[in-house]
N, CA, C and O atoms as a Tinker XYZ file with bonds, in Angstrom:
   312  protein
     1  N      9.637000  -28.540000   25.796000    73     2
     2  CA     8.988000  -28.611000   24.639000    64     1     3
     3  C      7.981000  -27.751000   24.715000    63     2     4     5
     4  O      8.038000  -26.705000   24.068000    81     3
     5  N      6.714000  -28.098000   25.649000    73     3     6
     6  CA     5.678000  -27.550000   25.252000    64     5     7
     7  C      5.849000  -25.882000   25.849000    63     6     8     9
     8  O      4.972000  -25.054000   25.603000    81     7
     9  N      7.063000  -25.539000   26.636000    73     7    10
    10  CA     6.988000  -23.939000   27.160000    64     9    11
    11  C      7.497000  -23.647000   25.715000    63    10    12    13
    12  O      6.991000  -22.676000   25.153000    81    11
    13  N      8.359000  -24.311000   25.104000    73    11    14
    14  CA     9.059000  -23.758000   23.739000    64    13    15
    15  C      7.459000  -23.358000   22.909000    63    14    16    17
    16  O      7.150000  -22.170000   22.818000    81    15
    17  N      6.721000  -24.214000   22.462000    73    15    18
    18  CA     5.788000  -24.020000   21.727000    64    17    19
    19  C      5.020000  -22.931000   22.083000    63    18    20    21
    20  O      4.788000  -21.973000   21.346000    81    19
    21  N      4.468000  -23.135000   23.666000    73    19    22
    22  CA     3.735000  -21.855000   23.779000    64    21    23
    23  C      4.591000  -20.259000   23.256000    63    22    24    25
    24  O      4.246000  -19.590000   22.282000    81    23
    25  N      5.665000  -19.954000   24.131000    73    23    26
    26  CA     6.465000  -19.067000   23.605000    64    25    27
    27  C      6.082000  -18.772000   22.178000    63    26    28    29
    28  O      5.889000  -17.646000   21.719000    81    27
    29  N      5.989000  -20.014000   21.474000    73    27    30
    30  CA     6.602000  -19.445000   19.716000    64    29    31
    31  C      4.848000  -18.992000   19.196000    63    30    32    33
    32  O      4.423000  -18.255000   18.306000    81    31
    33  N      4.416000  -19.536000   19.866000    73    31    34
    34  CA     2.606000  -19.065000   19.725000    64    33    35
    35  C      2.543000  -18.315000   20.697000    63    34    36    37
    36  O      1.831000  -18.959000   21.468000    81    35
    37  N      2.898000  -17.044000   21.374000    73    35    38
    38  CA     3.152000  -16.034000   21.835000    64    37    39
    39  C      3.682000  -15.212000   21.428000    63    38    40    41
    40  O      3.547000  -14.042000   21.789000    81    39
    41  N      4.470000  -15.646000   20.517000    73    39    42
    42  CA     5.161000  -14.416000   19.541000    64    41    43
    43  C      4.632000  -14.106000   18.380000    63    42    44    45
    44  O      4.777000  -13.064000   17.742000    81    43
    45  N      3.606000  -15.659000   17.952000    73    43    46
    46  CA     3.249000  -15.361000   16.703000    64    45    47
    47  C      1.312000  -14.349000   16.935000    63    46    48    49
    48  O      0.701000  -13.706000   16.081000    81    47
    49  N      0.983000  -14.594000   18.166000    73    47    50
    50  CA    -0.291000  -14.105000   17.856000    64    49    51
    51  C     -0.167000  -12.447000   18.693000    63    50    52    53
    52  O     -1.119000  -11.682000   18.847000    81    51
    53  N      1.424000  -12.168000   19.194000    73    51    54
    54  CA     1.484000  -11.070000   19.184000    64    53    55
    55  C      1.812000  -10.321000   18.100000    63    54    56    57
    56  O      1.229000   -9.244000   17.976000    81    55
    57  N      2.674000  -10.670000   17.225000    73    55    58
    58  CA     2.750000   -9.694000   15.430000    64    57    59
    59  C      1.410000   -9.839000   15.114000    63    58    60    61
    60  O      0.900000   -8.758000   14.817000    81    59
    61  N      0.195000  -11.361000   15.044000    73    59    62
    62  CA    -0.781000  -10.982000   14.381000    64    61    63
    63  C     -1.942000   -9.886000   15.210000    63    62    64    65
    64  O     -2.898000   -9.611000   14.486000    81    63
    65  N     -1.965000   -9.478000   16.091000    73    63    66
    66  CA    -2.378000   -8.226000   17.042000    64    65    67
    67  C     -1.516000   -6.938000   16.638000    63    66    68    69
    68  O     -1.969000   -5.835000   16.332000    81    67
    69  N     -0.360000   -7.271000   16.696000    73    67    70
    70  CA     0.470000   -5.800000   16.271000    64    69    71
    71  C      0.212000   -5.633000   14.854000    63    70    72    73
    72  O     -0.159000   -4.472000   14.688000    81    71
    73  N      0.236000   -6.154000   13.952000    73    71    74
    74  CA     0.028000   -5.867000   12.272000    64    73    75
    75  C     -1.626000   -5.565000   12.216000    63    74    76    77
    76  O     -1.921000   -4.600000   11.510000    81    75
    77  N     -2.516000   -6.122000   12.735000    73    75    78
    78  CA    -3.458000   -5.674000   12.538000    64    77    79
    79  C     -4.201000   -4.246000   13.542000    63    78    80    81
    80  O     -5.059000   -3.464000   13.132000    81    79
    81  N     -3.711000   -4.252000   14.573000    73    79    82
    82  CA    -3.722000   -2.673000   14.550000    64    81    83
    83  C     -2.977000   -1.979000   14.077000    63    82    84    85
    84  O     -3.376000   -0.821000   14.204000    81    83
    85  N     -2.136000   -2.031000   13.612000    73    83    86
    86  CA    -1.080000   -1.194000   12.699000    64    85    87
    87  C     -1.746000   -1.217000   11.003000    63    86    88    89
    88  O     -1.761000   -0.214000   10.290000    81    87
    89  N     -2.148000   -2.265000   10.678000    73    87    90
    90  CA    -3.019000   -2.099000    9.706000    64    89    91
    91  C     -4.510000   -1.375000    9.545000    63    90    92    93
    92  O     -4.846000   -0.601000    8.649000    81    91
    93  N     -5.119000   -1.734000   10.404000    73    91    94
    94  CA    -6.554000   -1.219000   10.981000    64    93    95
    95  C     -6.627000   -1.095000   12.043000    63    94    96    97
    96  O     -6.910000   -2.008000   12.818000    81    95
    97  N     -6.248000    0.769000   12.554000    73    95    98
    98  CA    -6.932000    0.975000   13.156000    64    97    99
    99  C     -7.872000    1.098000   13.670000    63    98   100   101
   100  O     -7.828000    1.463000   14.845000    81    99
   101  N     -9.238000    0.836000   12.994000    73    99   102
   102  CA   -10.323000    1.450000   13.400000    64   101   103
   103  C    -10.754000   -0.236000   14.108000    63   102   104   105
   104  O    -11.977000   -0.321000   14.219000    81   103
   105  N     -9.984000   -1.582000   14.604000    73   103   106
   106  CA    -9.759000   -2.298000   15.588000    64   105   107
   107  C    -10.334000   -1.658000   16.897000    63   106   108   109
   108  O    -11.342000   -1.842000   17.579000    81   107
   109  N     -9.462000   -0.989000   16.937000    73   107   110
   110  CA    -9.398000    0.075000   18.553000    64   109   111
   111  C    -11.379000    0.256000   18.774000    63   110   112   113
   112  O    -12.216000   -0.386000   19.408000    81   111
   113  N    -11.437000    1.594000   17.777000    73   111   114
   114  CA   -12.905000    2.137000   17.824000    64   113   115
   115  C    -14.191000    1.196000   17.473000    63   114   116   117
   116  O    -15.294000    1.166000   18.018000    81   115
   117  N    -13.828000    0.660000   16.700000    73   115   118
   118  CA   -15.286000   -0.157000   16.114000    64   117   119
   119  C    -14.809000   -1.300000   15.953000    63   118   120   121
   120  O    -14.139000   -1.231000   14.922000    81   119
   121  N    -14.725000   -2.937000   16.617000    73   119   122
   122  CA   -13.999000   -3.624000   16.230000    64   121   123
   123  C    -15.098000   -4.498000   15.649000    63   122   124   125
   124  O    -14.827000   -5.108000   14.614000    81   123
   125  N    -16.301000   -4.632000   16.185000    73   123   126
   126  CA   -17.360000   -5.260000   15.031000    64   125   127
   127  C    -17.754000   -4.920000   14.181000    63   126   128   129
   128  O    -18.408000   -5.717000   13.507000    81   127
   129  N    -17.611000   -3.745000   13.787000    73   127   130
   130  CA   -17.609000   -3.173000   12.146000    64   129   131
   131  C    -16.872000   -4.367000   11.607000    63   130   132   133
   132  O    -17.402000   -5.372000   11.133000    81   131
   133  N    -15.356000   -4.096000   11.759000    73   131   134
   134  CA   -14.250000   -4.338000   10.876000    64   133   135
   135  C    -14.604000   -5.964000   10.788000    63   134   136   137
   136  O    -14.741000   -6.398000    9.644000    81   135
   137  N    -14.810000   -7.176000   12.210000    73   135   138
   138  CA   -15.515000   -7.788000   11.770000    64   137   139
   139  C    -16.582000   -8.285000   10.845000    63   138   140   141
   140  O    -16.626000   -9.510000   10.726000    81   139
   141  N    -17.320000   -7.686000   10.268000    73   139   142
   142  CA   -18.276000   -7.113000    9.715000    64   141   143
   143  C    -18.185000   -7.459000    8.372000    63   142   144   145
   144  O    -18.868000   -8.319000    7.815000    81   143
   145  N    -17.101000   -6.588000    7.735000    73   143   146
   146  CA   -16.370000   -6.666000    6.734000    64   145   147
   147  C    -15.942000   -7.517000    6.663000    63   146   148   149
   148  O    -16.339000   -8.137000    5.676000    81   147
   149  N    -14.788000   -8.321000    7.583000    73   147   150
   150  CA   -14.215000   -9.559000    7.015000    64   149   151
   151  C    -15.546000  -10.578000    6.924000    63   150   152   153
   152  O    -15.784000  -11.130000    5.850000    81   151
   153  N    -16.193000  -10.751000    7.806000    73   151   154
   154  CA   -16.877000  -11.692000    7.052000    64   153   155
   155  C    -18.041000  -11.557000    5.709000    63   154   156   157
   156  O    -18.270000  -12.490000    4.939000    81   155
   157  N    -18.582000  -10.436000    5.641000    73   155   158
   158  CA   -19.289000   -9.785000    4.311000    64   157   159
   159  C    -17.635000  -10.316000    3.343000    63   158   160   161
   160  O    -17.934000  -11.333000    2.716000    81   159
   161  N    -16.881000  -10.131000    3.210000    73   159   162
   162  CA   -15.676000  -10.265000    1.960000    64   161   163
   163  C    -15.348000  -11.648000    2.395000    63   162   164   165
   164  O    -14.537000  -12.168000    1.630000    81   163
   165  N    -15.692000  -12.353000    3.310000    73   163   166
   166  CA   -14.764000  -13.268000    3.512000    64   165   167
   167  C    -13.613000  -13.357000    2.788000    63   166   168   169
   168  O    -13.383000  -13.599000    1.603000    81   167
   169  N    -12.776000  -13.056000    3.960000    73   167   170
   170  CA   -11.499000  -13.555000    3.954000    64   169   171
   171  C    -10.920000  -13.062000    5.555000    63   170   172   173
   172  O    -10.332000  -12.175000    6.174000    81   171
   173  N    -11.518000  -14.246000    5.650000    73   171   174
   174  CA   -10.914000  -14.589000    7.064000    64   173   175
   175  C     -9.277000  -15.005000    7.040000    63   174   176   177
   176  O     -8.545000  -14.341000    7.774000    81   175
   177  N     -8.935000  -15.615000    6.578000    73   175   178
   178  CA    -7.205000  -15.741000    6.360000    64   177   179
   179  C     -6.154000  -15.274000    5.934000    63   178   180   181
   180  O     -5.139000  -15.951000    5.771000    81   179
   181  N     -6.248000  -14.042000    5.691000    73   179   182
   182  CA    -5.310000  -13.575000    5.105000    64   181   183
   183  C     -4.362000  -12.830000    6.541000    63   182   184   185
   184  O     -3.224000  -13.243000    6.764000    81   183
   185  N     -4.832000  -12.008000    7.197000    73   183   186
   186  CA    -4.181000  -11.972000    8.607000    64   185   187
   187  C     -3.392000  -12.736000    9.285000    63   186   188   189
   188  O     -2.390000  -12.281000    9.838000    81   187
   189  N     -3.933000  -14.752000    9.371000    73   187   190
   190  CA    -2.977000  -15.527000    9.622000    64   189   191
   191  C     -2.192000  -15.576000    8.980000    63   190   192   193
   192  O     -1.084000  -15.426000    9.496000    81   191
   193  N     -2.269000  -15.853000    7.208000    73   191   194
   194  CA    -1.096000  -15.636000    6.526000    64   193   195
   195  C      0.067000  -14.656000    6.496000    63   194   196   197
   196  O      1.232000  -15.008000    6.683000    81   195
   197  N     -0.382000  -13.185000    6.206000    73   195   198
   198  CA     0.484000  -12.307000    6.754000    64   197   199
   199  C      0.926000  -12.266000    7.789000    63   198   200   201
   200  O      2.020000  -11.711000    7.887000    81   199
   201  N      0.327000  -12.790000    8.940000    73   199   202
   202  CA     1.412000  -12.869000   10.471000    64   201   203
   203  C      2.681000  -13.891000   10.575000    63   202   204   205
   204  O      3.780000  -13.752000   11.112000    81   203
   205  N      1.964000  -15.223000    9.683000    73   203   206
   206  CA     2.873000  -15.964000    9.082000    64   205   207
   207  C      4.124000  -16.071000    8.765000    63   206   208   209
   208  O      5.055000  -16.598000    9.374000    81   207
   209  N      4.070000  -15.393000    7.501000    73   207   210
   210  CA     4.780000  -14.609000    6.954000    64   209   211
   211  C      6.075000  -13.605000    7.816000    63   210   212   213
   212  O      7.300000  -13.675000    7.922000    81   211
   213  N      5.259000  -12.917000    8.193000    73   211   214
   214  CA     6.158000  -12.029000    8.967000    64   213   215
   215  C      7.212000  -12.770000   10.138000    63   214   216   217
   216  O      8.409000  -12.566000   10.342000    81   215
   217  N      6.280000  -13.679000   10.788000    73   215   218
   218  CA     6.943000  -14.369000   12.108000    64   217   219
   219  C      7.701000  -15.738000   11.545000    63   218   220   221
   220  O      8.429000  -16.244000   12.399000    81   219
   221  N      7.670000  -16.361000   10.400000    73   219   222
   222  CA     8.907000  -16.871000    9.517000    64   221   223
   223  C     10.402000  -16.194000    9.277000    63   222   224   225
   224  O     11.491000  -16.767000    9.312000    81   223
   225  N     10.119000  -14.805000    9.023000    73   223   226
   226  CA    10.972000  -13.912000    8.542000    64   225   227
   227  C     12.075000  -13.401000    9.785000    63   226   228   229
   228  O     13.266000  -13.113000    9.664000    81   227
   229  N     11.144000  -13.403000   11.111000    73   227   230
   230  CA    11.793000  -12.993000   11.993000    64   229   231
   231  C     12.578000  -13.794000   12.866000    63   230   232   233
   232  O     13.459000  -13.374000   13.616000    81   231
   233  N     11.967000  -15.740000   12.637000    73   231   234
   234  CA    12.342000  -16.856000   12.859000    64   233   235
   235  C     13.513000  -16.919000   12.484000    63   234   236   237
   236  O     14.494000  -17.126000   13.197000    81   235
   237  N     13.471000  -16.642000   10.671000    73   235   238
   238  CA    14.927000  -16.789000   10.259000    64   237   239
   239  C     16.077000  -16.337000   10.646000    63   238   240   241
   240  O     17.172000  -16.899000   10.648000    81   239
   241  N     15.663000  -14.890000   11.100000    73   239   242
   242  CA    16.853000  -13.787000   11.939000    64   241   243
   243  C     17.239000  -14.387000   13.143000    63   242   244   245
   244  O     18.339000  -14.646000   13.630000    81   243
   245  N     15.906000  -14.574000   13.571000    73   243   246
   246  CA    16.909000  -15.253000   15.073000    64   245   247
   247  C     17.146000  -16.441000   14.344000    63   246   248   249
   248  O     15.999000  -16.499000   13.902000    81   247
   249  N     17.418000  -16.936000   14.101000    73   247   250
   250  CA    18.400000  -18.573000   13.848000    64   249   251
   251  C     19.266000  -17.713000   13.349000    63   250   252   253
   252  O     20.166000  -17.476000   14.154000    81   251
   253  N     19.357000  -17.173000   12.390000    73   251   254
   254  CA    21.134000  -16.646000   12.254000    64   253   255
   255  C     22.235000  -16.079000   12.747000    63   254   256   257
   256  O     23.455000  -16.152000   12.597000    81   255
   257  N     20.999000  -15.153000   13.747000    73   255   258
   258  CA    21.940000  -14.278000   15.032000    64   257   259
   259  C     22.353000  -15.386000   15.796000    63   258   260   261
   260  O     23.510000  -15.397000   16.215000    81   259
   261  N     21.214000  -16.785000   16.169000    73   259   262
   262  CA    22.156000  -17.428000   17.317000    64   261   263
   263  C     22.844000  -18.478000   16.448000    63   262   264   265
   264  O     23.399000  -19.395000   17.053000    81   263
   265  N     22.889000  -18.473000   15.006000    73   263   266
   266  CA    24.352000  -19.180000   14.440000    64   265   267
   267  C     25.853000  -18.533000   14.931000    63   266   268   269
   268  O     26.922000  -18.766000   15.495000    81   267
   269  N     24.825000  -17.299000   14.077000    73   267   270
   270  CA    26.819000  -16.069000   14.166000    64   269   271
   271  C     27.117000  -15.770000   15.813000    63   270   272   273
   272  O     28.278000  -15.645000   16.203000    81   271
   273  N     25.989000  -15.670000   16.724000    73   271   274
   274  CA    26.533000  -16.071000   18.392000    64   273   275
   275  C     27.276000  -17.401000   18.188000    63   274   276   277
   276  O     28.326000  -17.496000   17.552000    81   275
   277  N     26.856000  -18.069000   18.580000    73   275   278
   278  CA    27.873000  -19.508000   18.358000    64   277   279
   279  C     28.386000  -19.644000   17.810000    63   278   280   281
   280  O     29.304000  -20.190000   18.422000    81   279
   281  N     28.793000  -19.549000   16.313000    73   279   282
   282  CA    30.394000  -19.520000   15.886000    64   281   283
   283  C     31.312000  -18.336000   17.056000    63   282   284   285
   284  O     32.356000  -18.667000   17.618000    81   283
   285  N     30.633000  -16.935000   17.234000    73   283   286
   286  CA    31.513000  -16.088000   17.633000    64   285   287
   287  C     32.000000  -17.269000   19.184000    63   286   288   289
   288  O     33.197000  -17.442000   19.415000    81   287
   289  N     31.073000  -17.858000   19.953000    73   287   290
   290  CA    31.495000  -18.239000   20.692000    64   289   291
   291  C     32.477000  -19.321000   20.676000    63   290   292   293
   292  O     33.562000  -19.372000   21.254000    81   291
   293  N     31.963000  -20.097000   19.985000    73   291   294
   294  CA    32.789000  -21.685000   19.469000    64   293   295
   295  C     34.374000  -21.186000   19.149000    63   294   296   297
   296  O     35.240000  -22.042000   19.328000    81   295
   297  N     34.781000  -19.911000   18.709000    73   295   298
   298  CA    35.981000  -19.320000   17.807000    64   297   299
   299  C     36.855000  -18.867000   19.157000    63   298   300   301
   300  O     38.031000  -19.199000   19.307000    81   299
   301  N     36.090000  -18.040000   20.140000    73   299   302
   302  CA    36.185000  -17.143000   21.219000    64   301   303
   303  C     36.822000  -18.113000   22.025000    63   302   304   305
   304  O     37.947000  -17.803000   22.417000    81   303
   305  N     36.290000  -19.424000   22.434000    73   303   306
   306  CA    37.113000  -20.304000   23.022000    64   305   307
   307  C     38.139000  -21.102000   22.640000    63   306   308   309
   308  O     38.814000  -21.786000   23.409000    81   307
   309  N     38.306000  -21.005000   21.118000    73   307   310
   310  CA    39.750000  -22.222000   20.767000    64   309   311
   311  C     40.635000  -20.577000   20.726000    63   310   312
   312  O     41.846000  -20.533000   20.509000    81   311
């Protein structure tokens, strides 16, 4: 169970970093300026919320695909 939680947390962090780098390419060149702007605007949680929404969309797609594969294997064996 702990391995599954760590894996899902890794997925979430990867999504968070990917979205941050896609949206704010200046994170690669001047990350301190970006964090200062974030602190000045007091918008700490919006990256976490956006990543959570994308994570849930991807999780729903994963569940649907697993269910379809389960049904396919169930009917294939019968």
